[in-house]
TIRO-2110 file (N, C-alpha, C; in Angstrom, 1 decimal):
// TIRO-2110
-68.5, -257.0, 68.6, N, 1, A
-68.6, -258.4, 69.1, CA, 1, A
-68.9, -259.4, 67.9, C, 1, A
-69.8, -258.9, 67.0, N, 2, A
-70.1, -259.8, 65.9, CA, 2, A
-68.9, -260.0, 65.0, C, 2, A
-68.1, -259.0, 64.8, N, 3, A
-66.9, -259.1, 64.0, CA, 3, A
-66.0, -260.2, 64.6, C, 3, A
-65.9, -260.2, 65.9, N, 4, A
-65.0, -261.2, 66.5, CA, 4, A
-65.5, -262.6, 66.3, C, 4, A
-66.8, -262.8, 66.3, N, 5, A
-67.4, -264.1, 66.1, CA, 5, A
-67.2, -264.5, 64.6, C, 5, A
-67.3, -263.6, 63.7, N, 6, A
-67.1, -264.0, 62.3, CA, 6, A
-65.6, -264.3, 62.1, C, 6, A
-64.7, -263.6, 62.6, N, 7, A
-63.3, -263.9, 62.5, CA, 7, A
-62.9, -265.2, 63.1, C, 7, A
-63.5, -265.5, 64.3, N, 8, A
-63.3, -266.8, 64.9, CA, 8, A
-63.8, -267.9, 64.1, C, 8, A
-65.0, -267.7, 63.5, N, 9, A
-65.6, -268.8, 62.7, CA, 9, A
-64.8, -269.0, 61.4, C, 9, A
-64.2, -268.0, 60.8, N, 10, A
-63.4, -268.1, 59.7, CA, 10, A
-62.1, -268.9, 60.0, C, 10, A
-61.5, -268.5, 61.1, N, 11, A
-60.2, -269.1, 61.6, CA, 11, A
-60.4, -270.6, 61.9, C, 11, A
-61.5, -270.8, 62.7, N, 12, A
-61.7, -272.2, 63.2, CA, 12, A
-62.1, -273.1, 62.0, C, 12, A
-62.9, -272.6, 61.1, N, 13, A
-63.3, -273.4, 60.0, CA, 13, A
-62.2, -273.7, 59.1, C, 13, A
-61.3, -272.8, 58.9, N, 14, A
-60.1, -273.0, 58.0, CA, 14, A
-59.2, -274.1, 58.7, C, 14, A
-59.0, -273.9, 60.0, N, 15, A
-58.2, -274.9, 60.7, CA, 15, A
-58.8, -276.3, 60.7, C, 15, A
-60.1, -276.3, 60.8, N, 16, A
-60.8, -277.6, 60.7, CA, 16, A
-60.7, -278.3, 59.4, C, 16, A
-60.8, -277.5, 58.3, N, 17, A
-60.7, -278.0, 57.0, CA, 17, A
-59.3, -278.5, 56.7, C, 17, A
-58.2, -277.8, 57.1, N, 18, A
-56.9, -278.3, 56.9, CA, 18, A
-56.6, -279.5, 57.8, C, 18, A
-57.0, -279.5, 59.0, N, 19, A
-56.8, -280.7, 59.9, CA, 19, A
-57.5, -281.9, 59.4, C, 19, A
-58.7, -281.8, 59.0, N, 20, A
-59.5, -282.9, 58.5, CA, 20, A
-58.9, -283.4, 57.1, C, 20, A
-58.4, -282.5, 56.3, N, 21, A
-57.8, -282.9, 55.1, CA, 21, A
-56.5, -283.7, 55.3, C, 21, A
-55.7, -283.3, 56.3, N, 22, A
-54.5, -284.0, 56.6, CA, 22, A
-54.9, -285.4, 57.2, C, 22, A
-55.9, -285.4, 58.1, N, 23, A
-56.3, -286.7, 58.6, CA, 23, A
-56.9, -287.7, 57.6, C, 23, A
-57.6, -287.1, 56.6, N, 24, A
-58.1, -287.9, 55.6, CA, 24, A
-57.0, -288.5, 54.7, C, 24, A
-56.1, -287.7, 54.3, N, 25, A
-54.9, -288.1, 53.5, CA, 25, A
-54.2, -289.2, 54.3, C, 25, A
-54.0, -289.0, 55.6, N, 26, A
-53.3, -290.0, 56.4, CA, 26, A
-54.1, -291.3, 56.4, C, 26, A
-55.4, -291.2, 56.6, N, 27, A
-56.2, -292.4, 56.7, CA, 27, A
-56.2, -293.2, 55.3, C, 27, A
-56.2, -292.4, 54.2, N, 28, A
-56.2, -293.1, 52.9, CA, 28, A
-54.8, -293.7, 52.7, C, 28, A
-53.8, -293.1, 53.2, N, 29, A
-52.4, -293.7, 53.0, CA, 29, A
-52.3, -295.0, 53.7, C, 29, A
-53.1, -295.2, 54.7, N, 30, A
-53.0, -296.5, 55.5, CA, 30, A
-53.8, -297.6, 54.8, C, 30, A
-54.6, -297.3, 53.9, N, 31, A
-55.5, -298.3, 53.2, CA, 31, A
-55.1, -298.4, 51.7, C, 31, A
-55.1, -299.7, 51.3, N, 32, A
-54.8, -299.8, 49.8, CA, 32, A
-56.0, -299.4, 49.0, C, 32, A
-55.9, -299.0, 47.8, N, 33, A
-54.7, -298.5, 47.1, CA, 33, A
-54.2, -297.2, 47.6, C, 33, A
-52.9, -297.1, 47.9, N, 34, A
-52.3, -296.0, 48.5, CA, 34, A
-52.2, -294.8, 47.6, C, 34, A
-52.3, -294.9, 46.3, N, 35, A
-52.2, -293.8, 45.4, CA, 35, A
-53.3, -292.8, 45.6, C, 35, A
-54.4, -293.2, 46.2, N, 36, A
-55.5, -292.3, 46.5, CA, 36, A
-55.1, -291.2, 47.5, C, 36, A
-54.2, -291.5, 48.4, N, 37, A
-53.8, -290.5, 49.3, CA, 37, A
-53.1, -289.4, 48.6, C, 37, A
-52.2, -289.7, 47.7, N, 38, A
-51.5, -288.7, 46.9, CA, 38, A
-52.5, -287.9, 46.0, C, 38, A
-53.4, -288.6, 45.4, N, 39, A
-54.4, -287.9, 44.6, CA, 39, A
-55.3, -287.0, 45.4, C, 39, A
-55.7, -287.4, 46.7, N, 40, A
-56.5, -286.6, 47.5, CA, 40, A
-55.7, -285.4, 48.1, C, 40, A
-54.4, -285.6, 48.2, N, 41, A
-53.5, -284.5, 48.6, CA, 41, A
-53.5, -283.4, 47.6, C, 41, A
-53.4, -283.8, 46.3, N, 42, A
-53.4, -282.8, 45.2, CA, 42, A
-54.7, -282.2, 44.9, C, 42, A
-55.8, -283.1, 44.9, N, 43, A
-57.1, -282.7, 44.6, CA, 43, A
-58.0, -282.9, 45.8, C, 43, A
-58.1, -281.9, 46.7, N, 44, A
-58.8, -282.1, 48.0, CA, 44, A
-60.3, -282.6, 47.9, C, 44, A
-61.1, -282.3, 46.9, N, 45, A
-62.4, -282.8, 46.8, CA, 45, A
-62.5, -284.3, 46.7, C, 45, A
-61.5, -285.0, 46.3, N, 46, A
-61.5, -286.4, 46.2, CA, 46, A
-61.4, -287.1, 47.6, C, 46, A
-60.8, -286.4, 48.5, N, 47, A
-60.5, -286.9, 49.9, CA, 47, A
-61.8, -287.3, 50.6, C, 47, A
-62.8, -286.4, 50.7, N, 48, A
-64.0, -286.8, 51.4, CA, 48, A
-64.8, -287.9, 50.7, C, 48, A
-64.8, -287.9, 49.4, N, 49, A
-65.5, -288.9, 48.6, CA, 49, A
-64.9, -290.3, 48.9, C, 49, A
-63.6, -290.5, 48.8, N, 50, A
-62.9, -291.7, 49.1, CA, 50, A
-63.0, -292.1, 50.6, C, 50, A
-62.9, -291.1, 51.5, N, 51, A
-63.0, -291.4, 52.9, CA, 51, A
-64.4, -292.0, 53.2, C, 51, A
-65.4, -291.4, 52.6, N, 52, A
-66.8, -291.9, 52.8, CA, 52, A
-66.9, -293.4, 52.4, C, 52, A
-66.3, -293.7, 51.2, N, 53, A
-66.4, -295.0, 50.7, CA, 53, A
-65.6, -296.0, 51.5, C, 53, A
-64.6, -295.5, 52.2, N, 54, A
-63.7, -296.4, 53.1, CA, 54, A
-64.3, -296.5, 54.5, C, 54, A
-65.4, -295.8, 54.8, N, 55, A
-66.0, -295.9, 56.1, CA, 55, A
-65.5, -294.9, 57.1, C, 55, A
-64.7, -293.9, 56.6, N, 56, A
-64.2, -292.9, 57.5, CA, 56, A
-65.2, -291.7, 57.5, C, 56, A
-66.4, -291.9, 58.2, N, 57, A
-67.5, -291.0, 58.1, CA, 57, A
-67.2, -289.6, 58.7, C, 57, A
-66.5, -289.6, 59.8, N, 58, A
-66.2, -288.3, 60.5, CA, 58, A
-65.2, -287.5, 59.6, C, 58, A
-64.2, -288.2, 59.1, N, 59, A
-63.1, -287.6, 58.3, CA, 59, A
-63.7, -287.1, 57.0, C, 59, A
-64.8, -287.7, 56.6, N, 60, A
-65.4, -287.3, 55.4, CA, 60, A
-66.4, -286.1, 55.6, C, 60, A
-67.1, -286.1, 56.7, N, 61, A
-68.0, -285.0, 57.0, CA, 61, A
-67.4, -283.8, 57.5, C, 61, A
-66.3, -283.9, 58.2, N, 62, A
-65.7, -282.7, 58.9, CA, 62, A
-65.3, -281.6, 57.9, C, 62, A
-64.6, -281.9, 56.8, N, 63, A
-64.3, -280.8, 55.9, CA, 63, A
-65.5, -280.2, 55.2, C, 63, A
-66.5, -281.0, 55.0, N, 64, A
-67.7, -280.5, 54.3, CA, 64, A
-68.4, -279.5, 55.2, C, 64, A
-68.6, -279.9, 56.5, N, 65, A
-69.3, -279.0, 57.4, CA, 65, A
-68.4, -277.8, 57.6, C, 65, A
-67.1, -277.9, 57.8, N, 66, A
-66.2, -276.7, 57.9, CA, 66, A
-66.3, -275.8, 56.7, C, 66, A
-66.4, -276.4, 55.5, N, 67, A
-66.6, -275.5, 54.3, CA, 67, A
-67.9, -274.8, 54.4, C, 67, A
-68.9, -275.4, 54.8, N, 68, A
-70.2, -274.7, 54.9, CA, 68, A
-70.2, -273.6, 55.9, C, 68, A
-69.5, -273.8, 57.1, N, 69, A
-69.4, -272.7, 58.1, CA, 69, A
-68.5, -271.6, 57.5, C, 69, A
-67.5, -271.9, 56.8, N, 70, A
-66.6, -270.9, 56.2, CA, 70, A
-67.4, -270.1, 55.2, C, 70, A
-68.2, -270.7, 54.3, N, 71, A
-69.0, -269.9, 53.3, CA, 71, A
-70.0, -269.0, 54.0, C, 71, A
-70.7, -269.5, 55.0, N, 72, A
-71.6, -268.7, 55.8, CA, 72, A
-70.9, -267.5, 56.4, C, 72, A
-69.8, -267.8, 57.0, N, 73, A
-69.0, -266.7, 57.7, CA, 73, A
-68.5, -265.7, 56.7, C, 73, A
-68.1, -266.1, 55.5, N, 74, A
-67.7, -265.2, 54.5, CA, 74, A
-68.8, -264.3, 54.0, C, 74, A
-70.0, -264.9, 53.9, N, 75, A
-71.2, -264.1, 53.5, CA, 75, A
-71.6, -263.1, 54.5, C, 75, A
-71.5, -263.5, 55.8, N, 76, A
-71.8, -262.6, 56.9, CA, 76, A
-70.8, -261.4, 56.9, C, 76, A
-69.5, -261.8, 56.6, N, 77, A
-68.4, -260.8, 56.7, CA, 77, A
-68.6, -259.7, 55.6, C, 77, A
-69.2, -260.1, 54.5, N, 78, A
-69.4, -259.2, 53.3, CA, 78, A
-70.4, -258.1, 53.6, C, 78, A
-71.3, -258.3, 54.6, N, 79, A
-72.4, -257.3, 54.9, CA, 79, A
-71.8, -256.1, 55.5, C, 79, A
END
């Protein structure tokens, strides 16, 4: 049962990171300067930073929280 929970945590956190990244890039593309969307697409750590500065708090926090869940799940999976 614990293995199922770890696998689900890994899958859901990965899906959340990818979805939040896509939403962040889309949100940045709608706001000037638009070049930040392209830069965030290529360098994902820039996305949450610029999203936070633009007031997109949920889009900024979601990938960070998902990354923390992913790291914890990976550490649990190694045991």
